[in-house]
N, C-alpha and C positions, 0 to 999 in steps of 0.2 A: 904763627900770627899772620903771615902774609897770605896763607891759604884761606883762612877764615875771612880775611879782609876782601880777597878776590871773590869768594863765594857770596858774601853780603853785597858787594858791588854788582855782581851779575844778577842776583835776585832782585835788587832794587831796580836795575835797568830793565829787567823783564816785566816787573810789575808796572813800572811807569810806561813802558812801551805798549803793553796790552791795554792798560787803562786809557792811555791816549788814543789807541786805535778804536776802542769801544765808544769813546766820547766823540771822536771826530768822524766816525764812519758815516753817520747821516749827512755830514757836511761834504765829505769827499765823494761818496756815491749815494745820492738821494734815493730814497725808497720810492719805487714807482707805484702809483695808485692803480687799483684795479679798474678796468674799463667799465664805464657806466652804460647800461643798456638804454636805448632811446625810449622804449616804452615797455617797462617790465610787465605791465598787465597783459600785453599781447603774448609774451613768451611763457609766462607762468599764470595759468588760469586760477582764479580764486576757487577754493573748494566750496561746492554748493552746500548751503545749510539744509539740514533735514526739514521737511515740511512739518508743520505743527498739527496738533490735534484739531484746532478749529478748521484748518484746511481740509483735513480728512473727514470731518463732520459734515462739511458742505459737499464733499465729493466721495460719497460712500462706495460707489462702484470702483473707483480708483483705490480706495482703502482696501477693499476686498482683493483686488489684484495684487497689491503690495503684500497682503497677508499670505496669499498663495506663493508669492516669491520668497517670503520669509520661511515658509514651511519647506520649500525645496532648496533653500540655501543661496538663491541668487541675489537676494536683498538682505542687507544686514544693517545694524545700527539703530539709531534712535527713531528712524522712520517706522520700523517694525513696531516699536512700542507705541508710537503715536497713532498709527493706523489701527492697532489692536484696541487701544483705548476708545477711539472714535467709534469703531464698529460695535464694541461691547456696550457703550453708552446708547448708541442708536437702537440696538436690539432691546436693551432694557427699557427705553422709552416706548418702543413699539409694544412690548409685552405689557407695560403699565397701561397704555391706552386701550389695548385689547381687553385687559382684565377689568378696568374701571369704566370702560366705554366712553372715555373723554376724547 
């Protein structure tokens, strides 16, 4: 009987001790906050958004350069698609004008 009583007392003391430690830890040793950068925009540049189809429609020479870069793998992503769409539409309009004479 005394062994079980001692075991229960030790277990209760451990549970209370650990519980108290977890509860009081932020009070005893406060958690330090991470340092805030003065100007995060300078250290981490924002990713550039891909230029849209209207941009490439207005700048067809640049769109053709982007398509060349896409073909050899130096340019990837949405700009390839937008440049290709702008060039395709411009060529289609040119063929339409040539065919109908407008």
